[in-house]
Jmol script that loads the backbone (N, CA, C; Angstrom):
load data "model"
ATOM      1  N   UNK A   1       4.177  49.519  82.571  1.00  0.00           N
ATOM      2  CA  UNK A   1       2.940  49.385  81.849  1.00  0.00           C
ATOM      3  C   UNK A   1       2.472  47.923  81.867  1.00  0.00           C
ATOM      4  N   UNK A   2       3.407  47.006  81.655  1.00  0.00           N
ATOM      5  CA  UNK A   2       3.056  45.587  81.634  1.00  0.00           C
ATOM      6  C   UNK A   2       2.555  45.118  82.997  1.00  0.00           C
ATOM      7  N   UNK A   3       3.234  45.540  84.054  1.00  0.00           N
ATOM      8  CA  UNK A   3       2.804  45.162  85.396  1.00  0.00           C
ATOM      9  C   UNK A   3       1.445  45.769  85.735  1.00  0.00           C
ATOM     10  N   UNK A   4       1.212  46.980  85.284  1.00  0.00           N
ATOM     11  CA  UNK A   4      -0.071  47.635  85.505  1.00  0.00           C
ATOM     12  C   UNK A   4      -1.191  46.844  84.834  1.00  0.00           C
ATOM     13  N   UNK A   5      -1.000  46.491  83.578  1.00  0.00           N
ATOM     14  CA  UNK A   5      -2.011  45.729  82.839  1.00  0.00           C
ATOM     15  C   UNK A   5      -2.212  44.343  83.444  1.00  0.00           C
ATOM     16  N   UNK A   6      -1.125  43.697  83.867  1.00  0.00           N
ATOM     17  CA  UNK A   6      -1.239  42.376  84.480  1.00  0.00           C
ATOM     18  C   UNK A   6      -2.065  42.460  85.762  1.00  0.00           C
ATOM     19  N   UNK A   7      -1.811  43.461  86.580  1.00  0.00           N
ATOM     20  CA  UNK A   7      -2.573  43.649  87.806  1.00  0.00           C
ATOM     21  C   UNK A   7      -4.041  43.929  87.526  1.00  0.00           C
ATOM     22  N   UNK A   8      -4.292  44.649  86.461  1.00  0.00           N
ATOM     23  CA  UNK A   8      -5.648  44.987  86.055  1.00  0.00           C
ATOM     24  C   UNK A   8      -6.457  43.722  85.724  1.00  0.00           C
ATOM     25  N   UNK A   9      -5.786  42.740  85.136  1.00  0.00           N
ATOM     26  CA  UNK A   9      -6.452  41.503  84.743  1.00  0.00           C
ATOM     27  C   UNK A   9      -6.203  40.347  85.730  1.00  0.00           C
ATOM     28  N   UNK A  10      -5.596  40.645  86.867  1.00  0.00           N
ATOM     29  CA  UNK A  10      -5.365  39.623  87.874  1.00  0.00           C
ATOM     30  C   UNK A  10      -4.267  38.635  87.510  1.00  0.00           C
ATOM     31  N   UNK A  11      -3.285  39.094  86.766  1.00  0.00           N
ATOM     32  CA  UNK A  11      -2.173  38.244  86.336  1.00  0.00           C
ATOM     33  C   UNK A  11      -0.892  38.657  87.033  1.00  0.00           C
ATOM     34  N   UNK A  12       0.138  37.844  86.882  1.00  0.00           N
ATOM     35  CA  UNK A  12       1.434  38.097  87.499  1.00  0.00           C
ATOM     36  C   UNK A  12       2.499  38.178  86.406  1.00  0.00           C
ATOM     37  N   UNK A  13       3.388  39.150  86.510  1.00  0.00           N
ATOM     38  CA  UNK A  13       4.505  39.278  85.579  1.00  0.00           C
ATOM     39  C   UNK A  13       5.739  38.691  86.243  1.00  0.00           C
ATOM     40  N   UNK A  14       6.392  37.754  85.559  1.00  0.00           N
ATOM     41  CA  UNK A  14       7.620  37.150  86.067  1.00  0.00           C
ATOM     42  C   UNK A  14       8.718  37.437  85.053  1.00  0.00           C
ATOM     43  N   UNK A  15       9.771  38.108  85.499  1.00  0.00           N
ATOM     44  CA  UNK A  15      10.891  38.438  84.616  1.00  0.00           C
ATOM     45  C   UNK A  15      11.897  37.288  84.644  1.00  0.00           C
ATOM     46  N   UNK A  16      12.267  36.832  83.462  1.00  0.00           N
ATOM     47  CA  UNK A  16      13.265  35.775  83.326  1.00  0.00           C
ATOM     48  C   UNK A  16      14.596  36.452  83.010  1.00  0.00           C
ATOM     49  N   UNK A  17      15.657  35.949  83.592  1.00  0.00           N
ATOM     50  CA  UNK A  17      16.998  36.498  83.391  1.00  0.00           C
ATOM     51  C   UNK A  17      17.288  36.688  81.904  1.00  0.00           C
ATOM     52  N   UNK A  18      17.803  37.849  81.566  1.00  0.00           N
ATOM     53  CA  UNK A  18      18.108  38.179  80.172  1.00  0.00           C
ATOM     54  C   UNK A  18      19.063  37.170  79.535  1.00  0.00           C
ATOM     55  N   UNK A  19      19.975  36.616  80.309  1.00  0.00           N
ATOM     56  CA  UNK A  19      20.979  35.696  79.781  1.00  0.00           C
ATOM     57  C   UNK A  19      20.605  34.230  79.954  1.00  0.00           C
ATOM     58  N   UNK A  20      19.369  33.940  80.342  1.00  0.00           N
ATOM     59  CA  UNK A  20      18.903  32.560  80.452  1.00  0.00           C
ATOM     60  C   UNK A  20      18.989  31.901  79.074  1.00  0.00           C
ATOM     61  N   UNK A  21      19.668  30.766  78.943  1.00  0.00           N
ATOM     62  CA  UNK A  21      19.884  30.148  77.627  1.00  0.00           C
ATOM     63  C   UNK A  21      18.653  29.369  77.126  1.00  0.00           C
ATOM     64  N   UNK A  22      17.558  30.069  76.912  1.00  0.00           N
ATOM     65  CA  UNK A  22      16.303  29.415  76.552  1.00  0.00           C
ATOM     66  C   UNK A  22      16.357  28.759  75.170  1.00  0.00           C
ATOM     67  N   UNK A  23      17.095  29.317  74.237  1.00  0.00           N
ATOM     68  CA  UNK A  23      17.179  28.735  72.895  1.00  0.00           C
ATOM     69  C   UNK A  23      18.100  27.523  72.853  1.00  0.00           C
ATOM     70  N   UNK A  24      19.138  27.522  73.702  1.00  0.00           N
ATOM     71  CA  UNK A  24      20.151  26.459  73.680  1.00  0.00           C
ATOM     72  C   UNK A  24      19.817  25.280  74.573  1.00  0.00           C
ATOM     73  N   UNK A  25      18.772  25.389  75.393  1.00  0.00           N
ATOM     74  CA  UNK A  25      18.405  24.320  76.308  1.00  0.00           C
ATOM     75  C   UNK A  25      17.325  23.448  75.684  1.00  0.00           C
ATOM     76  N   UNK A  26      17.539  22.144  75.657  1.00  0.00           N
ATOM     77  CA  UNK A  26      16.548  21.218  75.103  1.00  0.00           C
ATOM     78  C   UNK A  26      15.330  21.208  76.018  1.00  0.00           C
ATOM     79  N   UNK A  27      14.158  21.501  75.468  1.00  0.00           N
ATOM     80  CA  UNK A  27      12.940  21.531  76.282  1.00  0.00           C
ATOM     81  C   UNK A  27      12.442  20.124  76.609  1.00  0.00           C
ATOM     82  N   UNK A  28      13.031  19.099  75.996  1.00  0.00           N
ATOM     83  CA  UNK A  28      12.632  17.718  76.280  1.00  0.00           C
ATOM     84  C   UNK A  28      13.435  17.106  77.421  1.00  0.00           C
ATOM     85  N   UNK A  29      14.774  17.238  77.351  1.00  0.00           N
ATOM     86  CA  UNK A  29      15.609  16.566  78.366  1.00  0.00           C
ATOM     87  C   UNK A  29      16.424  17.523  79.223  1.00  0.00           C
ATOM     88  N   UNK A  30      16.503  18.807  78.857  1.00  0.00           N
ATOM     89  CA  UNK A  30      17.240  19.787  79.643  1.00  0.00           C
ATOM     90  C   UNK A  30      18.704  19.927  79.299  1.00  0.00           C
ATOM     91  N   UNK A  31      19.174  19.201  78.275  1.00  0.00           N
ATOM     92  CA  UNK A  31      20.580  19.310  77.875  1.00  0.00           C
ATOM     93  C   UNK A  31      20.849  20.710  77.315  1.00  0.00           C
ATOM     94  N   UNK A  32      22.040  21.209  77.554  1.00  0.00           N
ATOM     95  CA  UNK A  32      22.428  22.540  77.109  1.00  0.00           C
ATOM     96  C   UNK A  32      23.415  22.421  75.952  1.00  0.00           C
ATOM     97  N   UNK A  33      23.054  22.974  74.788  1.00  0.00           N
ATOM     98  CA  UNK A  33      23.944  22.966  73.625  1.00  0.00           C
ATOM     99  C   UNK A  33      25.096  23.933  73.883  1.00  0.00           C
ATOM    100  N   UNK A  34      26.300  23.545  73.503  1.00  0.00           N
ATOM    101  CA  UNK A  34      27.467  24.392  73.731  1.00  0.00           C
ATOM    102  C   UNK A  34      27.372  25.702  72.948  1.00  0.00           C
ATOM    103  N   UNK A  35      27.163  25.601  71.654  1.00  0.00           N
ATOM    104  CA  UNK A  35      27.063  26.782  70.807  1.00  0.00           C
ATOM    105  C   UNK A  35      25.868  26.630  69.891  1.00  0.00           C
ATOM    106  N   UNK A  36      25.163  27.728  69.679  1.00  0.00           N
ATOM    107  CA  UNK A  36      24.018  27.737  68.784  1.00  0.00           C
ATOM    108  C   UNK A  36      23.969  29.119  68.134  1.00  0.00           C
ATOM    109  N   UNK A  37      24.637  29.281  66.977  1.00  0.00           N
ATOM    110  CA  UNK A  37      24.666  30.581  66.312  1.00  0.00           C
ATOM    111  C   UNK A  37      23.249  31.066  65.981  1.00  0.00           C
ATOM    112  N   UNK A  38      23.102  32.378  65.893  1.00  0.00           N
ATOM    113  CA  UNK A  38      21.784  32.960  65.641  1.00  0.00           C
ATOM    114  C   UNK A  38      21.174  32.556  64.300  1.00  0.00           C
ATOM    115  N   UNK A  39      22.003  32.181  63.329  1.00  0.00           N
ATOM    116  CA  UNK A  39      21.449  31.804  62.023  1.00  0.00           C
ATOM    117  C   UNK A  39      20.886  30.381  62.005  1.00  0.00           C
ATOM    118  N   UNK A  40      21.114  29.609  63.060  1.00  0.00           N
ATOM    119  CA  UNK A  40      20.571  28.244  63.155  1.00  0.00           C
ATOM    120  C   UNK A  40      19.159  28.347  63.697  1.00  0.00           C
ATOM    121  N   UNK A  41      18.160  28.050  62.864  1.00  0.00           N
ATOM    122  CA  UNK A  41      16.760  28.181  63.253  1.00  0.00           C
ATOM    123  C   UNK A  41      16.176  26.860  63.753  1.00  0.00           C
ATOM    124  N   UNK A  42      16.732  25.739  63.319  1.00  0.00           N
ATOM    125  CA  UNK A  42      16.281  24.421  63.753  1.00  0.00           C
ATOM    126  C   UNK A  42      17.502  23.616  64.161  1.00  0.00           C
ATOM    127  N   UNK A  43      17.344  22.824  65.224  1.00  0.00           N
ATOM    128  CA  UNK A  43      18.466  22.009  65.695  1.00  0.00           C
ATOM    129  C   UNK A  43      17.932  20.761  66.380  1.00  0.00           C
ATOM    130  N   UNK A  44      18.808  19.760  66.511  1.00  0.00           N
ATOM    131  CA  UNK A  44      18.453  18.504  67.169  1.00  0.00           C
ATOM    132  C   UNK A  44      19.337  18.332  68.401  1.00  0.00           C
ATOM    133  N   UNK A  45      18.737  17.881  69.481  1.00  0.00           N
ATOM    134  CA  UNK A  45      19.464  17.654  70.732  1.00  0.00           C
ATOM    135  C   UNK A  45      20.409  16.468  70.563  1.00  0.00           C
ATOM    136  N   UNK A  46      21.654  16.641  71.015  1.00  0.00           N
ATOM    137  CA  UNK A  46      22.631  15.551  70.911  1.00  0.00           C
ATOM    138  C   UNK A  46      22.380  14.457  71.939  1.00  0.00           C
ATOM    139  N   UNK A  47      21.713  14.796  73.043  1.00  0.00           N
ATOM    140  CA  UNK A  47      21.472  13.797  74.083  1.00  0.00           C
ATOM    141  C   UNK A  47      20.245  12.940  73.768  1.00  0.00           C
ATOM    142  N   UNK A  48      19.086  13.571  73.484  1.00  0.00           N
ATOM    143  CA  UNK A  48      17.854  12.786  73.314  1.00  0.00           C
ATOM    144  C   UNK A  48      17.369  12.716  71.867  1.00  0.00           C
ATOM    145  N   UNK A  49      17.953  13.521  70.961  1.00  0.00           N
ATOM    146  CA  UNK A  49      17.582  13.475  69.560  1.00  0.00           C
ATOM    147  C   UNK A  49      16.334  14.258  69.189  1.00  0.00           C
ATOM    148  N   UNK A  50      15.744  14.991  70.122  1.00  0.00           N
ATOM    149  CA  UNK A  50      14.533  15.773  69.848  1.00  0.00           C
ATOM    150  C   UNK A  50      14.856  16.897  68.870  1.00  0.00           C
ATOM    151  N   UNK A  51      13.989  17.079  67.880  1.00  0.00           N
ATOM    152  CA  UNK A  51      14.152  18.160  66.908  1.00  0.00           C
ATOM    153  C   UNK A  51      13.441  19.404  67.425  1.00  0.00           C
ATOM    154  N   UNK A  52      14.096  20.554  67.306  1.00  0.00           N
ATOM    155  CA  UNK A  52      13.544  21.795  67.845  1.00  0.00           C
ATOM    156  C   UNK A  52      13.559  22.911  66.821  1.00  0.00           C
ATOM    157  N   UNK A  53      12.497  23.697  66.806  1.00  0.00           N
ATOM    158  CA  UNK A  53      12.497  25.011  66.177  1.00  0.00           C
ATOM    159  C   UNK A  53      13.018  25.951  67.263  1.00  0.00           C
ATOM    160  N   UNK A  54      13.966  26.800  66.934  1.00  0.00           N
ATOM    161  CA  UNK A  54      14.631  27.641  67.934  1.00  0.00           C
ATOM    162  C   UNK A  54      13.642  28.466  68.759  1.00  0.00           C
ATOM    163  N   UNK A  55      12.689  29.133  68.091  1.00  0.00           N
ATOM    164  CA  UNK A  55      11.765  30.021  68.793  1.00  0.00           C
ATOM    165  C   UNK A  55      10.744  29.258  69.634  1.00  0.00           C
ATOM    166  N   UNK A  56      10.228  28.158  69.109  1.00  0.00           N
ATOM    167  CA  UNK A  56       9.257  27.349  69.853  1.00  0.00           C
ATOM    168  C   UNK A  56       9.927  26.736  71.076  1.00  0.00           C
ATOM    169  N   UNK A  57      11.139  26.245  70.915  1.00  0.00           N
ATOM    170  CA  UNK A  57      11.894  25.670  72.034  1.00  0.00           C
ATOM    171  C   UNK A  57      12.138  26.723  73.111  1.00  0.00           C
ATOM    172  N   UNK A  58      12.538  27.926  72.700  1.00  0.00           N
ATOM    173  CA  UNK A  58      12.781  29.001  73.668  1.00  0.00           C
ATOM    174  C   UNK A  58      11.498  29.354  74.414  1.00  0.00           C
ATOM    175  N   UNK A  59      10.384  29.412  73.696  1.00  0.00           N
ATOM    176  CA  UNK A  59       9.103  29.737  74.337  1.00  0.00           C
ATOM    177  C   UNK A  59       8.728  28.681  75.375  1.00  0.00           C
ATOM    178  N   UNK A  60       8.946  27.424  75.063  1.00  0.00           N
ATOM    179  CA  UNK A  60       8.653  26.351  76.023  1.00  0.00           C
ATOM    180  C   UNK A  60       9.526  26.472  77.270  1.00  0.00           C
ATOM    181  N   UNK A  61      10.803  26.769  77.074  1.00  0.00           N
ATOM    182  CA  UNK A  61      11.721  26.896  78.203  1.00  0.00           C
ATOM    183  C   UNK A  61      11.393  28.117  79.066  1.00  0.00           C
ATOM    184  N   UNK A  62      11.017  29.222  78.440  1.00  0.00           N
ATOM    185  CA  UNK A  62      10.658  30.425  79.194  1.00  0.00           C
ATOM    186  C   UNK A  62       9.377  30.191  79.989  1.00  0.00           C
ATOM    187  N   UNK A  63       8.404  29.516  79.398  1.00  0.00           N
ATOM    188  CA  UNK A  63       7.172  29.179  80.120  1.00  0.00           C
ATOM    189  C   UNK A  63       7.487  28.304  81.322  1.00  0.00           C
ATOM    190  N   UNK A  64       8.308  27.274  81.122  1.00  0.00           N
ATOM    191  CA  UNK A  64       8.666  26.376  82.224  1.00  0.00           C
ATOM    192  C   UNK A  64       9.407  27.137  83.328  1.00  0.00           C
ATOM    193  N   UNK A  65      10.302  28.038  82.956  1.00  0.00           N
ATOM    194  CA  UNK A  65      11.043  28.823  83.948  1.00  0.00           C
ATOM    195  C   UNK A  65      10.097  29.726  84.730  1.00  0.00           C
ATOM    196  N   UNK A  66       9.172  30.370  84.041  1.00  0.00           N
ATOM    197  CA  UNK A  66       8.205  31.232  84.719  1.00  0.00           C
ATOM    198  C   UNK A  66       7.311  30.451  85.663  1.00  0.00           C
ATOM    199  N   UNK A  67       6.874  29.268  85.236  1.00  0.00           N
ATOM    200  CA  UNK A  67       6.039  28.435  86.093  1.00  0.00           C
ATOM    201  C   UNK A  67       6.809  27.945  87.323  1.00  0.00           C
ATOM    202  N   UNK A  68       8.097  27.654  87.153  1.00  0.00           N
ATOM    203  CA  UNK A  68       8.927  27.229  88.289  1.00  0.00           C
ATOM    204  C   UNK A  68       9.059  28.350  89.307  1.00  0.00           C
ATOM    205  N   UNK A  69       9.259  29.567  88.837  1.00  0.00           N
ATOM    206  CA  UNK A  69       9.375  30.713  89.737  1.00  0.00           C
ATOM    207  C   UNK A  69       8.044  30.943  90.451  1.00  0.00           C
ATOM    208  N   UNK A  70       6.953  30.841  89.716  1.00  0.00           N
ATOM    209  CA  UNK A  70       5.631  31.054  90.288  1.00  0.00           C
ATOM    210  C   UNK A  70       5.285  29.997  91.333  1.00  0.00           C
ATOM    211  N   UNK A  71       5.666  28.756  91.074  1.00  0.00           N
ATOM    212  CA  UNK A  71       5.300  27.656  91.969  1.00  0.00           C
ATOM    213  C   UNK A  71       6.154  27.598  93.228  1.00  0.00           C
ATOM    214  N   UNK A  72       7.463  27.791  93.066  1.00  0.00           N
ATOM    215  CA  UNK A  72       8.317  27.565  94.236  1.00  0.00           C
ATOM    216  C   UNK A  72       9.375  28.641  94.455  1.00  0.00           C
ATOM    217  N   UNK A  73       9.346  29.722  93.687  1.00  0.00           N
ATOM    218  CA  UNK A  73      10.312  30.787  93.879  1.00  0.00           C
ATOM    219  C   UNK A  73      11.711  30.410  93.438  1.00  0.00           C
ATOM    220  N   UNK A  74      11.822  29.359  92.656  1.00  0.00           N
ATOM    221  CA  UNK A  74      13.117  28.869  92.198  1.00  0.00           C
ATOM    222  C   UNK A  74      13.725  29.838  91.199  1.00  0.00           C
ATOM    223  N   UNK A  75      15.057  29.870  91.119  1.00  0.00           N
ATOM    224  CA  UNK A  75      15.740  30.654  90.099  1.00  0.00           C
ATOM    225  C   UNK A  75      15.585  30.006  88.741  1.00  0.00           C
ATOM    226  N   UNK A  76      15.878  30.739  87.693  1.00  0.00           N
ATOM    227  CA  UNK A  76      15.681  30.212  86.350  1.00  0.00           C
ATOM    228  C   UNK A  76      16.972  29.922  85.609  1.00  0.00           C
ATOM    229  N   UNK A  77      18.104  30.142  86.229  1.00  0.00           N
ATOM    230  CA  UNK A  77      19.366  29.843  85.549  1.00  0.00           C
ATOM    231  C   UNK A  77      19.808  28.431  85.902  1.00  0.00           C
ATOM    232  N   UNK A  78      20.085  27.576  84.887  1.00  0.00           N
ATOM    233  CA  UNK A  78      20.528  26.218  85.193  1.00  0.00           C
ATOM    234  C   UNK A  78      21.914  26.236  85.812  1.00  0.00           C
ATOM    235  N   UNK A  79      22.205  25.267  86.687  1.00  0.00           N
ATOM    236  CA  UNK A  79      23.535  25.221  87.314  1.00  0.00           C
ATOM    237  C   UNK A  79      24.617  24.908  86.294  1.00  0.00           C
ATOM    238  N   UNK A  80      25.756  25.558  86.413  1.00  0.00           N
ATOM    239  CA  UNK A  80      26.896  25.293  85.527  1.00  0.00           C
ATOM    240  C   UNK A  80      27.732  24.161  86.101  1.00  0.00           C
ATOM    241  N   UNK A  81      28.194  23.283  85.220  1.00  0.00           N
ATOM    242  CA  UNK A  81      29.032  22.176  85.705  1.00  0.00           C
ATOM    243  C   UNK A  81      30.495  22.484  85.556  1.00  0.00           C
TER     244      UNK A  81
END
end "model"
wireframe off; spacefill off
backbone 0.3
color backbone group
């Protein structure tokens, strides 16, 4: 249904991996928090100090991942070290 509606309006649907750590990734510097329990709604990045609302941060990361896929076909999962 979503793809049908997107096509109707000339838009593209990009699916982001279900396990993409959008809430745990700092949208400012890209640092990945080790653990972020679901009850934590606001957090600060240990690397750059940016303060994040969990949902707003996740939305920014999902948008960036979708734009990366749209622009260059890149995957959306960050590399593990």
